[in-house]
N, C-alpha and C positions, 0 to 999 in steps of 0.2 A: 250623904253625898257631899263632897268638898264644895266649899263656897266659891272657889276659883278653879278655872281650867289651867291657868299658868301662873307660876310665881316667878318674877324676875328679881334677881338679887343685884342691886346696883342701879342707881338713878342718874348715872351719867348719860351721855348721848348714846352709847351702845345699848344700855338697858332701856332707855326711852324708845329707841328705834325698834327693839324687839316688842315692847309693849304696844307700839303702834301697829306693827305688822300683825300681831295676834288679835288686837282689838278690831282691826278691819275685817278679820275673819269671823267676828262675832264671839270671840273668846272672852271669858271673864278673867281679868288680869289683876294681880296684886304685885306692886313694886315695893321692895324693901330696901332701905339705904341706912347705913350706919351714921351718916351725918345729918345734922338738922336742916341743911340746905345744900344745894350744889356748891362744891368747894374744890373739886379736883381738876384734872386735866381738861375736862369738858368746858370749863370757863376760863382757864388760864392760857388761852390761845388767841389766835387772830379771828376766829369765827369764819375763816376763809375756807369755803367749800371748793377745794382745788380739783379741777378736772384736767386742765391742760398741764402736761408734764407728768401725770401719773404713769406708772409702769404700763407699758404696752400690753394689751390683752385684757385679762380678767379684771385687774385692778382698775384700769381705766374704764372698763364697762361698769364696774360697781360705782365709780365716781359719777359717771354720766347718769345712771339711774338714780343715784342718791340726790344729785342736784335737782333732778326733775321732781323728786318727792319733796325736797325743801321748798321748791317753788309752789308746789301743790298745797302744802300745809301752812305756809307762812301767813297767808292772808287770813284764813279761818282762825289761826292761833294768835293773831295780833302781833306777829313777828315782822319787823321791818327788814326788808332786804336793803342794806345800806349801800352796797355797790354791786355792779354787774360786770362780769368779764375779767380780763387780765391784760396788763401791759407788761411784756417781758422785754426789757431794754438791753440791747447788746452794746457794750462799751469797747470791745475789742473785735478785731476782724475775725478772729477764731470763733467768737460767740455768734457773729453774724452768719458764719458758715454752719453753725449748729442750727440756727433758726431756719436757714434755707433747707437743710437736710430734714428737719422736722416737718416743714411745710410740704415736702415731697412725699411724705408718708400719709397713710389714712388718718393718723392722729391730727394732721393739720387741717382736716376738713372744717370749713366754716371760719378758719382763721385767716388773717390778712397780714401782709408784710408792709411795714412802713419804712421808707427811706429816711435819711437824716433830715432832709428839708421838711418832709411831711410830718415827721415826729415833732420837730420844733414848732410847726404851725399848730398842730392839734394838741400838743402837750407842752405848753411853754414853760412849765415848771421843771421839766426834765432837761438835764444838761449832759453833754458828753456822750450822747447816744449816736452810734454809727448806723443803727437800724433798730427795729423793734418788731415783735410779734404781738398782734392784738387778737385776743380770743373772746368770743361771746359766751363761752360755756360755763365759766366760773361765777361764783357769787359770794357775797360776804354778809354775815349777820353779826350782831353784837352778842357774843356768847353769854356774858353775865346776865343779859336780859332775855335772850332767846331760850336758854335752857329752862329757866323757871316758867316762862310762858308756855313752852311746849308741854311741860308736865301739867300745868293747870288746864290747858286745853284737852289733854288726854283724859283728865279727870272729869271735866264738865261735858265734853262732847262724846266721849267714848266709854265713860263709866269705869275708867281704870282707878283702882284703889291704890293709895300711897300710904306708907308708914315710914316716917323718917325717924332718925335717932334710934334705929333698931339694928343691933349687931347680930349677924347670922354666924353661927358657930358650927353648923353641921348641915349637910345636904345629902339626901338619899332619895331613892325612887319614891316619888309621890309625897315627899315630906321635907320640910325645912324646919330646923330648930334654931330659934333665935332668943334674944334677951327678953322677949315678951311672951314666949311660948312656942307652941308647935303649930305650923301652918301646913295644910294639905292641899294638893292640886294634882291634876293629871300629869303635868310636866313642870320642870324647873329649868330656867336658864340663868346661869351665873355669869355676871359681867363685872368682875372685880377690878378691872384695870391693872394697875401695877402693884396691887396687894397680893404678893405671891406667898405670903406666910400663913394666911388664915384658912383658905379653902383650896384643896387640891394642890398643895405645894409640890408634890412629886411630878405633876404634869408640867408646872412651870420650870422645874429643874430639867426635866427631859427635853423640853423645848428650847432650853438655853435662854430663857427670858431674863433680861436684866432691866435696869432703868435708864432712861435718858433724861437728863436735866437740861432745861432751857432757860435762858434769860430773855426778858421782855422789857420794853420801855414804852411809856406813853409820853408823847410830845405835845406841847401846846399847839393850838391851831396856827397853821403857817400863813393864813391869809389867802389861800387858794384851795380849789376843790379837785380831788382826784375822783374821776368817774369810776375808776376800776383800781383794784390792788395793783401794786407795782413790784416787780422782781427784776433781777439783773444777772450778770455773768456767773456769779458764784452759785446761783440756783441751778444753772444748767449742768453743773457737774455733781449736783446732789439729787435732783429729781430724775428718776430712772427713765422717764419718757424721753428726756434729752440725753442723759448721761450714758445710756446704753448705745447711742448712735456712734458709729465709728468716728465721726467728725468731732466728737467731744474730747477725744484723746489729746488733740493739739491744744485745745482750750485748757484742759487740766494741766498740761505741761507748762503752759505760760503762767497759769495761776499759781502753780507750785513755786515759780520763781518770783512772782510779784505779790502774792497774797498768802504766804506760807502760814502766818499766824492765824489768819481767818480760817483757812482750811483745817488747821490743827484743832480748832475749837468748833468746827462745823458751823461757822458763821456764814450766813448768806442773808441777803436783803429781802424782806417782805415788808411793805409799807401799806397799811390800810387806813381808812379814815371813817370816823363816825359822824353821826348827825350833828354833834356839837362842834365839829371841825377838828377835834383833836386826832392825832395820829397814833396808831399802835404800830410799833416798829420792832423788828427782831430778825432772826433769833439765833441762838447758839445750840450746840448739841455736845454734851459731855456724858460719858457712859460709866456707870458703876452700879453694883447691887444696891448700895445705899449712898447716893450722892449727898454731899454736904448741902445744907439749905441756903447757902450764902451766895449773893451776887459778887462777881469779880469785876473790879473797875476796868481792868484791861479788856475784858470781853465786852462790857458796855461800850468802851471806846471803839473797839473793832466794829461793833454794830453801827455806831454813829458815823464811823468813817465810811462804811459801805453806803449808808444813807447819803452822806455828803457828796459822794462821787456821782450820785444819780440825781439828787434833789436839792443840792446846795447846802448851805450852812443850816444845821438842824436848829429848830426852835428849842426852847427850854424843856428839859426833862421834868415832867410833872408827876411821873409814877414809875416805879420799878417793881418787878416781881420775878419769881422763879416758878417753874412748874416741872412736873415729872410725868413720864408716861412709860408704859411697858414697851420694851424694845427687844426685837430678835430678828433673825433673818426671815424674810418673807413678810407678807402683808398681815397675816392673822393666824390664829389657831382656833379651830372649832373641834372640841373633843367631846366624847360621850363617856364620862367616867363610870356611869351606871345607866341602866335602862330609864328612859324618860328624862334624863338630865343632860344638859349641854353646858360646857364651859366655853365661853366666847371671849377672846382677847384679841383686840387689834394691836399688832406689834410694830406698826410702821408710822405712828403719829398721824394717821389719817382718819381718826374717828369721825370728825365732822364731815369729812369728804366721802366716806364710803359706808358708814354704819347702816343707813336706811336700807340700802340694797342688800347688804350682807344679811341683815336681819330677816328680810323677806325670804332669802334662801334657807336660812336656818329654820324659820317657822314652817316653811313648806316641807322641809325634810322631817321635822318633828311631828307635824300634824297631817301630812300628806297633801297632795295636790300641787298646783303650780304657783 
């Protein structure tokens, strides 16, 4: 009899989410990862569990459910929730119209609109805002700390076994072949992120998956505290919960005239703050099968300019990095290349925001039940 019921390939947030969903059903889980520690997209991001602005319908539902699971596991796993909610600042009248349209839909439930005076009173560090949307639904964790803590908690509290530094080279029904031998289990879930060359490359090709490269900055503590992550106008033409609204067309037209370079590189503002006061700010989006690994000064400058328009002169840059994630049309792919095997890839850059709920659906389909 196999020692494990499920083998998960990949210890990023998507793999850990599946390990959690299976362990909660009493399944014996083994997680294999080729790296010695978390090193990929799961830690090279904002840790921003974004609900508000996710695509209307299923993706937003996945984000709502995932945020609830984050709040459920954070305490037991020793993960600090650094910030709660979202402040979406409108700098242009067209952006204010998008906020009003959003609030008129079911997606706006629980959110509030702030006028310019109220925004200035509640958020004195914010400048140039004509209006804002404040949402309670979102949250932020510190990814480089949260991902290892989540894995450790899964091991201690749920008996999940982990093997790091193990390269998986073949997956078939009931069996995984790796650099340390053969592992057997009833089911296998493969969560390789943007590694399209090692396992099931034909599925990646058929799905049109490429890579998205992003640039990120860490800024010195500014001397004030953000209670929630901050976003602004450029985000409203990128996040489909806003961008799909008819009112977003006028905003995009204006931004094409006023912020063409930012749009060309997919730059929009997200600013989050950690317990030490430092800010993580970004980001950009450039697409290629194999993006170069280098930061571009012009893109960093565009990010800092987006920051300055909302939060004033930026503090000193104390860190820079790049990341990549799998990207394709749609939120994700879930494929069954052979019986008892699932390939799960989130293709929308929303791993932290939607993985927990997606994993519950995949595990229910694989093992039965709700």
